[in-house]
C-alpha positions in Angstrom: 23.2 46.8 -61.0 20.3 44.8 -59.7 17.3 46.8 -58.5 14.9 44.3 -56.8 11.4 45.2 -55.9 12.4 45.3 -52.2 15.3 47.7 -53.0 12.9 50.0 -55.0 10.4 49.9 -52.2 13.1 50.7 -49.7 14.1 53.8 -51.7 10.4 54.8 -51.9 9.8 54.4 -48.1 13.0 56.4 -47.3 12.1 59.1 -49.8 8.5 59.4 -48.5 9.7 59.6 -44.9 12.4 62.2 -45.9 9.8 64.4 -47.6 7.4 64.2 -44.7 10.1 65.2 -42.2 11.4 67.9 -44.5 7.9 69.4 -44.6 7.8 69.4 -40.8 11.3 70.8 -40.6 10.5 73.7 -42.9 7.7 74.7 -40.6 9.9 74.4 -37.6 12.5 76.8 -39.0 9.9 79.3 -40.1 10.0 78.6 -43.9 6.3 77.7 -43.7 3.7 79.6 -41.7 1.2 76.7 -41.3 1.5 73.0 -41.1 -1.3 70.9 -42.5 -2.4 68.2 -40.1 -4.9 65.8 -41.6 -7.2 64.4 -38.9 -5.4 66.0 -36.0 -6.2 69.7 -36.2 -3.3 71.7 -34.7 -1.6 68.7 -33.3 1.2 68.8 -35.9 2.1 72.3 -35.1 2.0 71.7 -31.4 4.2 68.7 -31.6 6.6 70.4 -34.1 7.1 73.3 -31.7 7.3 71.2 -28.5 10.6 71.2 -26.6 11.3 67.6 -27.4 11.1 68.3 -31.1 14.4 70.3 -30.9 17.1 67.9 -29.8 20.4 69.8 -29.3 18.6 72.9 -30.5 18.1 71.5 -34.1 14.7 71.0 -35.7 14.0 67.2 -35.5 12.2 67.4 -38.9 15.4 68.4 -40.6 17.4 65.8 -38.7 14.8 63.2 -39.7 14.9 64.2 -43.3 18.7 64.0 -43.3 18.6 60.6 -41.7 16.2 59.2 -44.2 18.2 60.8 -47.0 21.2 59.0 -45.6 19.4 55.7 -45.7 18.3 56.3 -49.3 21.9 57.2 -50.3 23.5 54.2 -48.6 20.9 51.9 -50.2 22.2 52.9 -53.6 25.7 51.7 -53.0 26.2 48.3 -54.6 28.0 46.5 -51.8 27.1 44.0 -49.1 28.5 46.4 -46.4 26.2 49.1 -47.7 23.2 46.8 -47.4 24.2 46.0 -43.8 24.6 49.7 -43.0 21.2 50.4 -44.5 19.7 47.8 -42.3 21.4 49.2 -39.2 20.3 52.7 -40.1 16.7 51.5 -40.6 16.8 49.9 -37.2 18.0 53.1 -35.6 15.3 55.0 -37.5 12.6 52.7 -36.1 13.9 53.2 -32.6 14.0 56.9 -33.0 10.4 56.9 -34.2 9.3 54.8 -31.2 10.9 57.4 -28.9 9.1 60.1 -30.8 5.8 58.4 -30.5 6.3 58.0 -26.7 7.2 61.7 -26.4 4.1 62.6 -28.4 1.9 60.5 -26.2 3.3 62.1 -23.1 2.9 65.5 -24.6 -0.8 64.8 -25.4 -0.8 65.9 -29.0 -0.5 63.9 -32.2 1.3 64.8 -35.5 0.1 63.1 -38.7 3.5 63.5 -40.3 5.3 61.9 -37.4 2.8 59.0 -37.4 3.4 58.6 -41.1 7.1 58.3 -40.8 6.7 56.0 -37.8 4.4 53.8 -39.8 6.9 53.7 -42.7 9.9 52.9 -40.4 8.8 49.3 -39.8 8.5 48.5 -43.6 11.7 50.4 -44.1 13.5 48.1 -41.7 11.9 44.9 -43.2 12.8 46.0 -46.7 16.4 46.7 -45.7 16.6 43.2 -44.1 15.0 41.6 -47.2 17.5 43.4 -49.5 20.3 42.3 -47.3 19.1 38.7 -47.3 18.8 38.8 -51.1 22.5 39.4 -51.3 22.6 43.1 -50.5 23.0 45.4 -53.4 25.6 43.4 -55.3 26.2 44.4 -58.9 24.8 42.2 -61.7 27.7 39.9 -62.7 25.8 38.2 -65.5 26.6 40.8 -68.1 
């Protein structure tokens, strides 16, 4: 199977986003007592406990970690359809992060981990599109 640089970077961005969101999610469900928030004081905890951070009563950190894990899993499938699905999922992830940033701005607090995943969502989409353009994740037929 061909693992291009863009595909490896796609996996790295998805994994980094998943880990950041998992960290927030663990705080949200009480598995962690404190949430580190570099540069923003208690903003991360405030945002993580805000009403908008619990869509349908589920911690959005856990939902985000699962979504990024899904992107990483789909990106490992060696098919053109999987590359297209990864690109669609990455576009949805970017949109969800934009909504989250708007909600944080309205709320008046900032979460480092949310900013990190939002910042990674644009390269994630670009890398998914580059991988799709490179022929998706087709298996190496030269062997």
